[in-house]
N, C-alpha and C positions, 0 to 999 in steps of 0.2 A: 130368671128369678116374678119369682111369679110376685103381683101385684104393685109388682114397681116400671116405676114412666120413668125417661128421662126425657124433654123437650130444648132441645137446640131450636138459636133465631138463628139468621141466613145468617147476609152478610157482615162475618165481623171475627166467627164462630167459624162456618164451613169451611164456606169460605170465600179467600182472603177474590175481595168485590172492589177494594181503595178503588187501584187506576182507570175499570172501568167509569165508576160514580165520581170520583173527582176529573175530570176531560166531557164529562156533560154538563155538570156545575156550571165548570166552568165557561163552554160552552154559553150554553144556556146564558148568564150571567151575560158576557163580553154584550150577546145578542141585545140586554135591555137594557147591557148599557149602565152595571153597577161594576160600583167598585168595590172589591171582597176581596181582603190579604186571601192568595193562594193558600199561602203557606195551614188553614186555618179552614180547605177545604176538606177537611175531615170531621171537619161537624154536620156536610152531609150523614156521614153513617149515619143508620141505626136511624131517624125520626122519618115521621114526613117528608116524603119534598116537602108542603105544605104551610110546613111548620120549618123547614130550616132556611125555605129564601120569603118566608114573613117573621119570623120570627129571630129566628142566627145572624138574618141579613139584616132586615128588616125594611124590608118592601112593602108597600100595598097589596090588599086583599086581590086584587086586580094583577097588577102586576105579577107574586106572590101564584095565582095559579097561570099566568100566563109564563109563567119560568116555570112554570111544572111542566105544562106543558112546551114545552121545550124542549125538554130534559130529555121528556119522556121518548117523542121524536128521533133525534139524538141514539138513546139506552138500548130501543127498539132494535133500530139496523147498526150498528157496535159497542156503546161501550158494557155491553148484557158478554158478546163474545170475548173483552178481553179478564174476565172471572176465571181464575180458579178455582182445587178446594188446595183445604190448606195442605204440606205436607204433613202424613198420618194420620189424617182426618178419616179416610175410607178404614183404613185399622182399627183405628175406637170405634166406628160403632159397626164396622167389621163383626168386633169381637161381642160387644154390649148385644150387635143382637142373637149371637151362635150362643153366650150365655142365658142369652128368655127372657131382658129385659124388656118391657113396653118403652119405643121413640115414637119420638110426635117433636110437629114444629111449633113455632110459633111465631111467625112474624113479621112483621110491614110492612118488607117489602109483597107488593100485588104479584096474587097468584099467579095467575099467565107465565112471571119470572121465578118465583123459587120452583116450578111447576117445571120448566122450559134444562135452566140447569139443573135437577133433578136427573132430568130423564135424561141429561146433555152424556154426562158422568158415569149412567145407574147408579145410580143413587136414594132411586123411584123406590124398592123395593126395602130396607129398612123401615120408613118408617111408617107407624098403622095410621097417624091421619097428620093433614096440613092444613096448616090453621094461619090463612093470611092475608091480608088487606089485598080488597078491587081498588080501577085506578079515580073511588073517585072520595077515597078515603087521606085527610087534612086531622086526624087526632095523631098526637106518637102515643097518648098511656096503652098501653100491650096487657091491659089485666084482663081482656075477657079472651084473648085473641091465649093467655097463656089457660081463665076457664079452661079452654074447649082447651084444649091442649093434655091436657092431668088427663088423663086415659086410668089412669088407681087409683089405685088406697094411699100408699108412697108415691112424690113425686119429685122431682127434680130440677131444678133450670139455668141452663149454662148461656149468654148470653155474653155479649163484651158491652154494653153500652149504662149506664145508671138508664134509660130510660127499658133497655126489663132485667135489672133485680126493681126496678119500686113496680111496676109491673107482676110480674113474681110477690112480686111482696105481700099490695095487695090480694094479688089472689093465695096469698097465704101459702105459697113458697118455697122453700129454700132456694141460693143460687152458687153456681159456677161459674165466677166467675175467668171468662178466656180473654187473660191476659194480654193474647198474645198480637189481639182483633186493635181497635180504634180508638176503645175507651179509654179514657185518658185512667192510668191507675190510678191517682185522689178523685175520681171519681164512684169505684169498684171494693174501696173501702165498706160497705155496706155489704157486700157479700157475705156468705157460709164462710166461701174455699176461696180459695183460688188458683187455679192453672193456666201453666204460661206455655207448655202445647198442648196439639194435642191430643200425646200422650198421658200427660198428666187430667185432663179432660178423663181418659176415662180411670188413674187412682181414686181421683175427689168422688167418684161415681161407687166404685169398690170402696170407697170407706164410709160419704152418706146414707150408704143400707146395708152395712154391713151387721 
């Protein structure tokens, strides 16, 4: 489809990264002696790590920076290998790509991690541009990422958290909520569309650009 771009988030949208993220967050918090409920570890999925340690857990800035270091050391050695593409997402990407949609990525995950996963699962070919964070990123505002990943006259964002929705809307881009991801359903109500599976992402894209 000429002049149409589908922008994807990574964690909770393209990849089920929950097991690795929870494992690494748990490890970092234990090392810091921080008391944080295990059932709330999904809150680490979506925002920047610094935001999660500082704002969500309530650690000081110094402790939050240390938490990020501990998390990343474990993630690079073990956590990232726990990630898998969601069932059906490869078929969805293939169909959109074959039909001529431009695909891009806007992620708060560090670029080197995003590219590792794309290369590992032979998904890099689908994306015309990959926009992601650096290891120095502390903000969870995705507006600039979405703006940079908006490659066409008409764009739509696919993401699973309120950070995706807020960033996309700030950039003037409508949203397909990936409700199969990690964001709580009640935080996704501002999205224009809802997809309960990668297959429904394809249907929502077709509906939006009809």
